[in-house]
C-alpha positions as CSV (number, residue, x, y, z in Angstrom):
1,M,85.0,-62.5,-161.8
2,P,88.2,-61.5,-160.1
3,S,90.4,-64.2,-158.8
4,A,92.1,-64.3,-155.4
5,S,95.0,-62.1,-154.9
6,G,98.7,-63.1,-155.2
7,A,99.6,-66.7,-155.9
8,R,96.6,-68.1,-154.1
9,V,94.7,-69.0,-157.3
10,A,96.1,-71.0,-160.2
11,H,92.9,-70.9,-162.3
12,P,90.3,-68.2,-162.8
13,V,87.2,-68.5,-160.5
14,S,83.9,-68.7,-162.3
15,K,80.6,-67.6,-160.8
16,R,79.4,-71.2,-161.0
17,E,82.3,-72.2,-158.7
18,L,81.6,-69.4,-156.3
19,V,78.0,-70.6,-156.1
20,A,79.2,-74.2,-155.6
21,W,81.4,-73.1,-152.7
22,A,78.5,-71.2,-151.1
23,F,76.1,-74.1,-151.6
24,Y,78.0,-76.0,-149.0
25,D,76.8,-73.4,-146.5
26,F,73.3,-74.0,-147.9
27,A,73.6,-77.8,-147.5
28,N,75.0,-78.1,-144.0
29,S,72.8,-75.4,-142.5
30,G,69.9,-77.8,-142.1
31,Y,72.0,-79.8,-139.6
32,T,72.6,-76.8,-137.3
33,T,69.0,-75.5,-137.5
34,V,67.3,-78.9,-137.0
35,V,69.7,-80.9,-134.9
36,L,71.6,-78.3,-132.8
37,T,69.2,-75.3,-132.7
38,T,65.5,-76.2,-133.1
39,V,64.0,-79.7,-133.2
40,Y,66.5,-82.2,-131.7
41,S,67.9,-80.0,-129.0
42,A,64.4,-79.5,-127.5
43,Y,63.5,-83.1,-128.0
44,F,66.7,-84.3,-126.4
45,V,66.0,-82.3,-123.2
46,A,62.3,-83.0,-123.1
47,V,62.2,-86.6,-124.2
48,V,65.6,-88.4,-124.6
49,A,67.2,-87.1,-121.3
50,A,63.9,-86.4,-119.4
51,S,64.7,-89.0,-116.8
52,L,67.8,-86.9,-115.7
53,D,65.6,-83.9,-115.0
54,A,63.2,-86.0,-112.9
55,T,65.9,-86.5,-110.3
56,S,68.0,-83.4,-110.8
57,P,66.4,-80.3,-112.6
58,G,68.8,-78.9,-115.1
59,S,70.7,-82.1,-115.7
60,A,69.2,-82.8,-119.1
61,T,70.4,-79.4,-120.3
62,L,73.8,-80.1,-118.8
63,A,73.9,-83.5,-120.7
64,W,73.1,-81.7,-123.9
65,T,75.8,-79.1,-123.4
66,L,78.4,-81.7,-122.3
67,S,77.8,-83.6,-125.5
68,I,78.3,-80.5,-127.6
69,A,81.4,-79.7,-125.6
70,A,82.9,-83.2,-126.1
71,A,82.5,-82.9,-129.8
72,N,84.1,-79.5,-129.9
73,L,87.0,-80.7,-127.8
74,V,87.8,-83.4,-130.3
75,V,87.7,-80.9,-133.2
76,L,89.7,-78.4,-131.1
77,L,92.6,-80.9,-130.8
78,G,92.4,-82.3,-134.3
79,G,91.2,-79.4,-136.5
80,P,94.5,-77.5,-136.9
81,V,96.3,-80.7,-137.7
82,I,93.8,-81.7,-140.3
83,G,94.1,-78.3,-141.8
84,A,97.9,-78.4,-141.9
85,V,97.8,-81.9,-143.5
86,A,95.2,-80.7,-146.0
87,D,97.5,-77.8,-147.0
88,H,100.5,-80.0,-147.6
89,R,98.7,-82.8,-149.4
90,A,96.2,-80.5,-151.2
91,M,93.4,-82.7,-149.8
92,K,90.8,-80.2,-148.5
93,K,88.2,-81.5,-150.9
94,P,88.5,-85.2,-150.1
95,F,88.6,-84.4,-146.3
96,L,85.5,-82.3,-146.8
97,F,83.7,-85.1,-148.6
98,A,84.5,-87.6,-145.8
99,S,83.3,-85.3,-143.1
100,S,80.1,-84.6,-144.9
101,V,79.3,-88.3,-145.4
102,L,80.0,-88.9,-141.7
103,C,77.7,-86.0,-140.6
104,I,74.9,-87.1,-142.9
105,A,75.1,-90.8,-141.8
106,S,75.2,-90.0,-138.0
107,T,72.3,-87.5,-138.4
108,A,70.2,-90.2,-140.0
109,L,71.1,-92.7,-137.3
110,L,69.9,-90.2,-134.6
111,A,66.4,-90.9,-135.9
112,A,66.7,-94.3,-134.2
113,T,67.3,-92.8,-130.7
114,G,64.7,-92.1,-128.1
115,P,63.9,-92.2,-124.3
116,D,65.6,-95.6,-123.9
117,S,68.8,-94.8,-125.8
118,L,70.3,-91.7,-124.0
119,Y,73.9,-92.8,-124.3
120,A,73.6,-93.9,-128.0
121,A,72.0,-90.5,-128.7
122,M,74.8,-88.7,-127.0
123,A,77.4,-90.7,-128.9
124,L,75.8,-90.0,-132.3
125,L,75.3,-86.4,-131.4
126,V,79.0,-86.1,-130.6
127,L,80.0,-87.9,-133.9
128,S,77.7,-85.7,-136.1
129,A,78.9,-82.5,-134.4
130,I,82.5,-83.5,-134.9
131,A,82.0,-84.2,-138.6
132,F,80.0,-80.9,-139.1
133,A,82.6,-78.8,-137.4
134,A,85.4,-80.4,-139.4
135,G,83.5,-79.6,-142.6
136,E,83.1,-76.0,-141.5
137,N,86.8,-75.6,-141.1
138,L,87.6,-77.1,-144.5
139,I,85.0,-75.2,-146.6
140,A,86.2,-72.0,-145.0
141,A,89.8,-72.7,-146.0
142,F,88.8,-72.5,-149.7
143,L,87.7,-68.8,-149.2
144,P,91.2,-67.2,-149.7
145,E,91.6,-69.3,-152.9
146,I,88.4,-68.2,-154.6
147,S,88.2,-64.5,-153.6
148,S,90.4,-61.4,-153.6
149,A,91.2,-59.9,-150.2
150,E,89.0,-56.9,-151.0
151,G,86.0,-59.2,-151.9
152,M,86.2,-61.7,-149.0
153,G,83.5,-59.9,-146.9
154,R,81.1,-59.9,-149.8
155,I,81.8,-63.6,-150.8
156,S,81.7,-64.8,-147.2
157,G,78.5,-62.9,-146.6
158,F,77.0,-64.5,-149.7
159,G,77.9,-67.9,-148.4
160,W,76.4,-67.3,-145.0
161,S,73.3,-65.7,-146.5
162,L,72.7,-68.6,-148.8
163,G,73.3,-71.0,-145.9
164,Y,70.4,-69.4,-143.9
165,F,68.1,-70.1,-146.9
166,G,69.3,-73.7,-146.8
167,G,68.4,-73.9,-143.2
168,L,65.0,-72.3,-144.1
169,L,64.3,-74.9,-146.7
170,T,65.0,-77.7,-144.3
171,L,63.0,-76.2,-141.6
172,G,60.1,-75.5,-144.0
173,V,60.0,-79.2,-145.0
174,C,60.2,-80.3,-141.4
175,L,57.5,-77.8,-140.4
176,G,55.2,-79.3,-143.0
177,Y,55.8,-82.8,-141.8
178,V,55.4,-81.8,-138.1
179,S,52.1,-80.0,-138.8
180,W,50.8,-83.0,-140.7
181,A,51.9,-85.5,-137.9
182,E,50.5,-83.4,-135.1
183,G,47.2,-82.9,-137.0
184,R,46.9,-86.7,-136.9
185,G,47.7,-86.9,-133.2
186,L,51.1,-88.5,-133.7
187,P,53.6,-87.9,-130.9
188,A,57.1,-86.3,-131.0
189,T,58.7,-89.7,-130.9
190,H,57.2,-90.2,-134.4
191,Y,57.8,-86.9,-136.1
192,V,61.2,-85.9,-134.7
193,P,63.0,-89.0,-136.1
194,A,61.4,-88.1,-139.5
195,T,62.8,-84.6,-139.4
196,L,66.3,-86.0,-138.8
197,L,65.9,-88.2,-142.0
198,I,64.7,-85.2,-143.9
199,T,67.7,-83.2,-142.7
200,A,70.2,-85.9,-143.7
201,G,68.6,-86.2,-147.1
202,I,68.6,-82.5,-148.0
203,F,72.2,-82.2,-146.8
204,A,73.3,-85.0,-149.1
205,V,71.5,-83.7,-152.2
206,T,72.3,-80.0,-151.9
207,A,76.0,-80.6,-151.1
208,A,76.5,-82.2,-154.5
209,P,77.3,-79.0,-156.4
210,T,80.2,-78.3,-154.1
211,F,81.9,-81.6,-154.9
212,V,81.2,-81.4,-158.6
213,W,82.4,-77.8,-159.3
214,L,84.6,-76.5,-156.5
215,R,88.3,-76.9,-157.5
216,E,91.2,-77.9,-155.2
217,R,93.8,-75.2,-156.2
218,A,96.5,-76.0,-153.7
219,E,99.6,-77.9,-154.9
220,P,100.8,-80.9,-152.9
221,R,104.0,-80.5,-151.0
222,A,106.1,-83.4,-149.9
223,P,107.1,-83.7,-146.2
224,L,110.7,-82.9,-145.4
225,G,113.2,-85.6,-144.5
226,G,110.8,-88.5,-144.6
227,T,108.7,-86.9,-141.8
228,S,105.1,-88.2,-141.7
229,Y,102.3,-85.9,-142.8
230,L,100.7,-86.2,-139.3
231,R,103.9,-85.2,-137.5
232,M,104.4,-82.4,-140.0
233,G,100.9,-81.3,-139.3
234,F,101.6,-81.0,-135.6
235,R,104.9,-79.3,-136.3
236,Q,103.2,-76.7,-138.5
237,V,100.6,-76.0,-136.0
238,A,103.3,-75.5,-133.3
239,L,105.2,-73.3,-135.7
240,T,102.1,-71.2,-136.4
241,L,101.6,-70.6,-132.7
242,R,105.2,-69.7,-132.1
243,H,104.9,-67.1,-134.9
244,A,102.2,-65.3,-133.1
245,A,104.4,-62.3,-132.5
246,H,104.6,-61.8,-136.3
247,L,100.8,-61.8,-136.6
248,P,99.6,-60.0,-133.5
249,D,96.4,-58.7,-134.8
250,L,95.4,-62.1,-136.2
251,F,95.9,-63.8,-132.9
252,R,94.3,-60.9,-131.0
253,F,91.3,-61.3,-133.2
254,L,91.3,-65.1,-132.6
255,F,91.0,-64.5,-128.8
256,S,88.3,-61.9,-129.4
257,L,86.4,-64.3,-131.6
258,T,86.7,-67.1,-129.0
259,L,85.0,-64.9,-126.5
260,F,82.1,-63.6,-128.6
261,Q,81.7,-67.0,-130.4
262,A,81.2,-68.5,-126.9
263,G,78.1,-66.5,-126.7
264,V,77.0,-67.4,-130.3
265,A,77.6,-71.1,-129.7
266,T,75.5,-71.0,-126.6
267,V,72.6,-69.3,-128.3
268,V,72.7,-71.8,-131.2
269,V,72.4,-74.9,-129.0
270,I,70.2,-73.4,-126.2
271,A,67.7,-71.1,-128.0
272,A,65.0,-73.8,-128.6
273,I,65.5,-75.2,-125.1
274,Y,65.1,-71.7,-123.6
275,A,62.0,-70.9,-125.6
276,Q,60.5,-74.3,-124.8
277,E,61.4,-74.5,-121.1
278,V,61.0,-70.8,-120.1
279,M,58.4,-69.5,-122.5
280,G,56.5,-72.8,-123.3
281,F,56.9,-72.8,-127.1
282,S,55.6,-75.8,-129.0
283,S,57.5,-77.6,-131.7
284,Q,55.6,-75.8,-134.5
285,Q,56.2,-72.4,-132.7
286,L,59.9,-73.2,-132.4
287,I,60.3,-74.1,-136.0
288,T,58.3,-71.1,-137.2
289,L,60.4,-68.8,-135.0
290,I,63.7,-70.2,-136.3
291,M,62.5,-70.0,-139.9
292,V,61.9,-66.3,-139.4
293,V,65.2,-65.8,-137.6
294,N,66.9,-67.5,-140.6
295,L,65.4,-64.9,-142.9
296,T,66.7,-62.0,-140.8
297,A,70.1,-63.8,-140.4
298,A,70.3,-64.1,-144.2
299,V,69.6,-60.4,-144.6
300,G,72.2,-59.6,-141.9
301,A,74.9,-61.8,-143.5
302,F,74.3,-60.3,-147.0
303,L,74.2,-56.7,-145.9
304,F,77.1,-57.1,-143.5
305,G,79.3,-58.4,-146.3
306,Y,79.0,-55.1,-148.1
307,A,79.2,-53.1,-144.9
308,Q,82.4,-54.9,-144.0
309,D,84.0,-54.3,-147.4
310,H,83.0,-50.6,-147.2
311,F,83.5,-49.6,-143.5
312,G,86.1,-52.3,-142.4
313,S,85.7,-55.4,-140.4
314,V,86.3,-54.1,-136.9
315,P,83.7,-51.3,-136.9
316,S,81.1,-53.5,-138.5
317,L,81.7,-56.4,-136.2
318,T,81.6,-54.1,-133.2
319,G,78.1,-52.9,-134.3
320,A,77.0,-56.5,-134.6
321,L,78.1,-57.3,-131.1
322,V,76.2,-54.3,-129.8
323,V,73.1,-55.9,-131.4
324,W,73.9,-59.2,-129.7
325,I,74.1,-57.6,-126.3
326,A,70.8,-55.9,-126.9
327,A,69.2,-59.2,-127.9
328,I,70.4,-61.0,-124.8
329,G,69.0,-58.2,-122.7
330,V,65.5,-58.5,-124.4
331,A,65.6,-62.3,-123.9
332,Y,66.5,-61.9,-120.2
333,F,63.7,-59.6,-119.4
334,S,61.2,-61.3,-121.7
335,T,57.7,-61.9,-120.2
336,S,55.7,-62.7,-123.4
337,P,56.1,-64.6,-126.7
338,G,56.4,-61.2,-128.4
339,D,59.6,-60.5,-126.5
340,V,61.1,-63.8,-127.6
341,W,60.2,-62.9,-131.2
342,L,61.9,-59.5,-130.9
343,A,65.0,-61.1,-129.3
344,G,65.1,-63.8,-131.9
345,N,65.1,-61.4,-134.9
346,L,67.8,-59.2,-133.3
347,I,69.8,-62.4,-132.8
348,G,69.2,-63.3,-136.5
349,L,70.6,-60.0,-137.7
350,A,73.6,-60.2,-135.4
351,M,74.3,-63.8,-136.1
352,G,74.5,-63.4,-139.8
353,A,76.8,-60.5,-139.4
354,T,79.2,-62.0,-136.8
355,Q,79.6,-65.3,-138.6
356,A,80.2,-63.9,-142.0
357,G,82.4,-61.1,-140.7
358,G,84.5,-63.3,-138.5
359,R,85.3,-65.7,-141.4
360,A,86.1,-62.9,-143.8
361,L,88.4,-61.1,-141.4
362,I,90.4,-64.3,-140.7
363,G,90.8,-64.6,-144.5
364,R,92.1,-61.1,-144.8
365,L,94.6,-61.6,-142.0
366,T,95.9,-65.0,-143.3
367,P,99.2,-65.3,-145.1
368,A,99.0,-67.0,-148.5
369,R,99.7,-70.7,-148.7
370,R,98.7,-71.2,-145.1
371,N,95.0,-71.1,-145.6
372,A,93.9,-74.4,-144.2
373,E,96.4,-74.2,-141.4
374,I,95.2,-70.7,-140.2
375,F,91.6,-71.6,-140.8
376,G,92.3,-74.7,-138.6
377,L,93.2,-72.2,-135.9
378,W,90.0,-70.3,-136.7
379,G,88.2,-73.6,-136.2
380,L,90.1,-74.1,-132.9
381,A,88.9,-70.8,-131.6
382,N,85.3,-71.6,-132.6
383,R,85.6,-75.0,-131.0
384,A,87.0,-73.6,-127.8
385,A,84.2,-71.1,-127.8
386,A,81.7,-73.9,-128.3
387,I,83.1,-75.7,-125.2
388,I,83.3,-72.7,-122.9
389,G,80.0,-71.1,-123.7
390,P,77.5,-74.0,-123.6
391,I,79.3,-75.6,-120.6
392,S,79.1,-72.4,-118.7
393,Y,75.4,-72.2,-119.4
394,G,74.8,-75.9,-118.6
395,L,76.7,-75.7,-115.3
396,I,74.9,-72.6,-114.2
397,S,71.6,-74.0,-115.1
398,E,72.2,-77.3,-113.2
399,A,73.7,-75.5,-110.2
400,S,70.7,-73.1,-110.0
401,G,68.1,-75.9,-110.3
402,G,67.2,-75.2,-113.9
403,D,67.2,-71.4,-113.8
404,H,67.7,-70.5,-117.5
405,K,67.6,-66.8,-117.0
406,M,70.5,-66.9,-114.6
407,A,72.5,-69.0,-117.0
408,L,71.7,-66.4,-119.8
409,L,73.7,-63.8,-118.0
410,S,77.0,-65.6,-118.7
411,T,76.2,-65.5,-122.4
412,G,75.9,-61.7,-122.4
413,T,79.2,-61.4,-120.6
414,F,81.0,-63.3,-123.4
415,F,79.7,-60.8,-126.0
416,L,80.8,-57.8,-124.0
417,A,84.3,-59.1,-123.3
418,G,84.7,-60.1,-127.0
419,M,83.7,-56.6,-128.1
420,V,86.2,-54.9,-125.8
421,L,89.1,-57.1,-127.1
422,L,87.9,-56.6,-130.8
423,L,88.5,-52.9,-130.4
424,T,92.2,-53.5,-130.0
425,V,92.6,-55.2,-133.4
426,D,94.1,-53.0,-136.2
427,E,92.9,-54.5,-139.5
428,R,95.2,-52.7,-141.9
429,R,98.3,-53.6,-139.8
430,G,97.1,-57.2,-139.6
431,M,96.7,-57.4,-143.4
432,A,100.2,-55.9,-143.9
433,A,101.7,-58.5,-141.5
434,A,100.0,-61.3,-143.4
435,R,101.5,-60.0,-146.7
436,A,104.9,-59.8,-145.1
437,A,104.6,-63.3,-143.7
438,A,103.6,-64.7,-147.1
439,A,106.6,-62.9,-148.8
440,G,109.0,-64.2,-146.2
């Protein structure tokens, strides 16, 4: 198996290690599918925060999006610093372990929340989302160390594809339990907490290969002049931002990614709420829909990895964004469950492509030895998107008295604007700038 290019890899990369890296995507996908996308998001709006909607329609959705935004604001401010410190101390793996434990524990504790514990639910949701997002940044920072620049699209796509199967496994187990519970007349206040415990357990077990076999290849570097690592982290982030002129395509893509990821982030945390509130989907229907969407997303991520390596990132990502815009259009004009199924599967194909493609392109445009730092900025862009997109949706929904279709229009706008800016990115020029920055 070829190793990463240049001085990025000190030891050969085995297939087992590549699988171990990708298995983290498998492990943490259950959190996004069950907590953020499918089961808990709909439960939060319909049960935990239902009292808010009783007095002001749309307020429960706004409370959900505000919680997600608060978590992403914390990660936005802290992610680049954590990445810079991880680079200097070669501690990506310990930081990844700590964030995983925190996400698993807070997800399990969400099982104890209900209609009488809105603020506790919001606090635990924020904590779990912070830990999840920090882990996303850290696992992505390993990518340039375990893959050549030419193979990043394929390896990243493999990780995302495997991740969707992880989400599918967790959803499948949850669906089995929900079906069993509903068959016995048990309410959502019984089976939703159980799905959260299932999610936490699967995350803990399937993340183990990552921590057993993935290697920390970075070499620790001491801070200069007695400067603390934290202060050095802030200085490095500031230096990275000041050097934007030397990496114009990287930073242009980061802005593009912020825009289209605002749309992606909105769909992730609103999809189940939209299907439940607008189209009347039940818990079983929601889980089944997201399971099928995970399959199409896995296919999209896998195929896109090869398309990206063959055709280039910018043309391939542009095609994926066109599919996103079409999916939003279908959802907006939907009048039957069949329309929602069509929109969902288009979203699956596009989501797998944009998420795998965005991570791989950042890796290609990143100078060597600044992996965690630059991926911290990638995380910053994703977190900014996860604030802007859902908050826009929540505010429009609340201001319009719970009109989800009106709020959906803002989501389509983000995809369109991101695509326009993406077309200004020159991938070859950006890769040359990254090599020059590494040499300098």
